[in-house]
N, C-alpha and C positions, 0 to 999 in steps of 0.2 A: 236373420240378423246375427252377426258375430258376437262372441262373448265380450269383446272389447267395446263394441258399440253399445251393448246392453249395459255394461258397467258405467259408461259415460252417461247414458240416459238415466240410469238409476241415481247417479250422483246429482245430476242437474235437477231432476224431479224431486228427489228427497230434500234437497236444499230448499226448494220452493215450499215444500210441505212443512218445513220447520216454522216458517212464518205463518202458515195457516194455523198451526198448533198454538203459537204465541197469540195470534188474534183470538182464537177460541177462548183461551184462558183469560185474556184481557176482557172479553165480552162478559164472561162469568162474573169477574170482579166488578165490572161497571154496572151490571144489571141488577144485582141484589143489594137491597138497602143495608144489609149487615156490613157490606164492604164500603159504605159511603166514605168513611174517613180515609180508607186506603185509596179509593179511587180519586179522592180530592188531592191527596199527596202525589199520586201518579200524574195527575193533570198539572199540578203546580210545579213539579220538578223539572229542571232544565239541566242539561249537561254543563252549561256555563256555570252553574252553582259550584260544581266541582272545580272548575278552572279558577274561579274567584277564590276558593279556599286555598288552592295551591299558591296563588299570588299573595294571599294574606300571610303565608308562612315566611315571606321575605322579611328580613330584619328591618329594612328601611322602607317607609312609605313616602311617596312623593307628596309634597304640599302644594296645593293649587297656587299658581301664579296669576290666575285670572280672577278668582272669586275670594273675597274676604267677607266674613260674617260679623255683624255687630249684634250681640245678644241684648235684647231689651229687658230681659230678666223680669223683674216685678214692676217695671215701668208701665203705668196705665194712664196717668194724667196727660191729656193731649198737649198741654203747654210744654211739659217736660219732653214729650216725644218730639215736638217741633224744635226745641232747643238742641236736642241730640242730632236731629236731621241737619240743622244748620251747621253744627260742628263737623258732621261728616262731610258736608259739601265744601267746607273750608279746606279739607285735605285734598281737594281736586280729584275726586274719583271720575272715571269715565262716565259711569252711569250708576244710579242707585235704585235698587228694587226694594220696595216697602211691602213686606209680607205682613201687613197689619190692616185690618178691615175698619175703615172709618164710616160705619153705617149710621146715618142720621145725625142730626145735631144733638148736642148735649146741653140742655138748658142750664145745668149746674156748672158747665165749663165754657161759657161764652168766649172768654179770653183764649182758651186753648183752641177752640174751633177757629177763631179768627187767625191765630198764629199758623195753624196747619194750612189754612186756605192761602195765607200769604206765601208760605213756602212752596205750595203747589203752583201758585200764580207766577212766582219770580224765578222758578228753576225748571228748565226744559229737559234736564237730564235725570228726571225722576220718573219711575214707572210705579204706579200705585196698584194695589190689589183689586181685582175684580172677581166677585164670587158668583158662582152659578149654583142654583138650588135644584136638587134632584129629588122630587117627591116619590119617584119610583124606587129609590134606593138600589138601583142597579146600573146607573149611569146611562140609561137608555132614553130618558126624556127630561132634559133640563127645561124647566118651565118658568124660571124666574131669574132675573139678573139683578144683582145688588151692586150698584156703583157706590163710590165714595160720595159723601154728602155734598161735596163741592163740584162734582162732575158736571151737573147741569149749568152751573154758573161759569165754569171754565171749560168751554168746548175743546180747547187745545190740550187739556190735561191727558197724559198718557196712562192707560190702564192695561193690565194683562191678567188673564185667568190664573188664579192660584188654586182653584178647586181640583182635587185629585179624585178620580172616579172611585165610587164606593164599591167594595167587594164584599158581598154578603157572606163569603166564607173566610174573610180575613186573609186572603192569599197575598203572596209577595207582590210588591209593586215593581214592575219591570218596564213600564212605559210612562212617558210624559206626553201630554197633548201639545201638538203644534198650534192647533186652533180648534174652535168648536162653533158649529152653526146653531144658533138659537133663534127661533122665531124668524127664520129667513135671513138673519144677519150673521156674518162670519166675524168671530172675535178671536184675536190672537192670545196665546198663552203668555204669561209673564216671562217664561223662559225664552220664547221667540223674540219678544220685544226687547229684552235685555241683550240678547245675543246680537240682534240686528243693530242696536244702538252701539254696542261695543265694537262691532266690526265695521260700522259705518256703511253697511250694505245689507241687502237681504240675503241671509244665509240660505234659506230655502223658502219656496212659495208658501203663502198662507193657505192652508187647507184643513178640512175637518179630518185630520189624521193624527196618528200617534207616532212617537219616536221611541225605539227600543233603547233604553239607557244602557250605556256601558258602565257596569258596576265594578270595573277594575279599581282596586283600593286607592283612595286618595284622601288626604287630610285637608280640612279647611281651617284656616286660622280664624279663631273665634275671639273677638275683642269685646270686653265688657263695655257697656254703654257709657260708663263714666271714665273710660281710659282711651277715648278715641284719639285725642291730641298726642298722648304719650306714644301711641303706636302709629304715628302718621305715615311712616314709610310703607305701610301695608295697604294704603288707600289710593295713592296717586295712580291714575290711568287704569284702575281696576273696576270690576263690577263689585259693588258693595250691596250685600243683602242685609236688610235691617228687619229683625223680627225675633221671635222667641225660639230658643234652643231647648227649653226645658218644659214646654207645655205638653202635659200628658195626653191631652185631647188630640194633639197634632203629631202623634208618633205613628210611624208606618213600618211594617215588616218588609224588609228588602233582602237581597242576597248578601248585604253587608250587615245584617241584623236589624234591630229596631233603631231607626234614626228619626230625628225631627223633620218635619216637612220642609223647613228652610234648607236643610242639607240635601234633601231629595231634589229641590230646585237647583242646588249647586251642581249635583251630578248631571242633571239634565242640561244645564248650561255648558258644562265641560264637554258633554257628548256632542251637543249641537255645534259648538265652535270648533272642536277638533275633528268633526265629521267622522267619528269612529263608532257610530251606532252599530250594534250587533245585528248582523244579517243572517237570517235563517236560510239554510240551503233549501232550494226547491224540493218539494216532496218526491218528485219523480227521480231526482238525482240521489236523494237520500235512500230511496228503496234500492236503486241500482248499486250504490256503494255498500249498503247493508247486505245485499245478496252476495256481492263479490267477497265481502269479509267472511261470511259463513262458508261460501264455496272454497275459498283459500284455506280456511280452517280445516275443512274436511280433507282437502288435498294434502295439507301438511301432515295430518294424522295418518293418511293412507301411505305416504312416503315413510312416515315414522314406523308404521307396522311392517312395511317391507324391510326397513333397516333392521328392525329387531329380528326378523326371520333369518337374516343373513348372519346373525351372530352365532358363533360356534359354541360358546359357553352356555350351558343350560341354566346355570345360576344367574348369569348376566341377563338372559332372556326373561327369567322370572322377575328380576328387579325392574327391568325396563317396561314390563307389562303392567306393573302395579299402578293403581289409580293415583297414587301420590306423584309419581313421575309424570304421568299424563296430565295431571292437574297442574303441575308446575309449568309444563310446556304451554298449556292453554293460558295460564295466568300471564306468563311473560309475552305471549303472542298478543293477548288482548291489551296488556299494558303498552306494548309498542303501538298498537292501533290508537289507544287513548292519547299517547304522546304525540302522534302525528296530528290528531284532532286538536290537541293543545297548541301545537305550533301554528296551525292554521288560524286558530282563535287569536293568538298573540300577534301574528304578522298581518293577517287580513281581516280580523274581526268577524270570522265566520263561525257559526254554531252548527256543528254536525252531531246530531244526537244519535248515537249508535246503541241506544238502549235495546231496541228491537233485535239488532244483530247479536248483542251480548246474550240476550235471553234465548235467541234462536239456537245458539251453539249448544245450549244445554239439552235441546230436544232432537239432536241429530239421530240418536239411536231409535227414538220413538218414530221419527219420520221414516227411517229405513224399514222398520217393522211394518208400518202402514203401507209403504210402497210394495214390500214383498207380499203382503197379504192381498193387496189389490191386483198385483201382477199375476200371482198364482191363481187367483180366482178367475181372472179374465182369460189369460193366455193358456194356462194349463188345461182349463175346461175345454177350450177350443181344440187343443191337441188330443184330448180324450175322445172328442166327438169325431 
């Protein structure tokens, strides 16, 4: 075997070994309980979080032209809620999503119950909240469905799931459900029902699946419940979400920070209607791309070392060989790779996580040493024999 062939094999095999080293360290972190917080952060992190932060640095944020939110604030009396709903409907929205759970009759508010039921009976463009109860606290076994108190009396009333899967580690919410099968019955999420009503067609088939939310920053216009008529221009032909913006119990950690559940629904609706859900690159493609990134990184530094050797100035050679210069080259190379990933994210909504490739570039020297030890142990011993 020629020296050139040996060098090529060494480069290819050592590049593969870098990922083996990364995998070994990852297993160490994931296996020991002392690293539990670290491992959770690693599992919860996505490269898209970085992209969202870049987008957040823009001076201007778009305001949704699809969703308007009405904040119920401290409103609790059902009669008052019914009056606000009627006022919202007078502004001629396309559809209204009520993120308020009307569980059971309230003996102390019979008039309010009656008004809410009348609103539900007389308006077909309202979707009410449907709650799923999960006693397992991990989203694996919903065993109870809680309808609005008037659902049995009004079989044509529209309901949609508002329950958000429980995360026992409090991780970031990245997905919204399209539907959920409970006790053999498929139920749509409120996001799907509102999106379909708005588009006047089925956006995507009802299935027990989730949709990965596009968390690109967007603002939602929030109207106080007592100012609906004053801001009437933000209601016509839109989806109006009516619920609480300030309920501490309904706050969720997302790539856009802590936001109320009603805004999370807004992001889900925007994603479904715009069909810009984030798509993960298949694992096999990700590994090929990661391998090529590390391989090209090695080739760049091989050419760089050759370039340095050709310099005649001894002082220039010393400067070019310093870790600072090499570190800057690696930094700008990886920044270019990240920028390409960012462009793919912006244009095609693709998520390419090159964390493994970035980590692997740090272990190229260790991989070379491992290859040399293994090669010398196997082939040099044969030569001696």
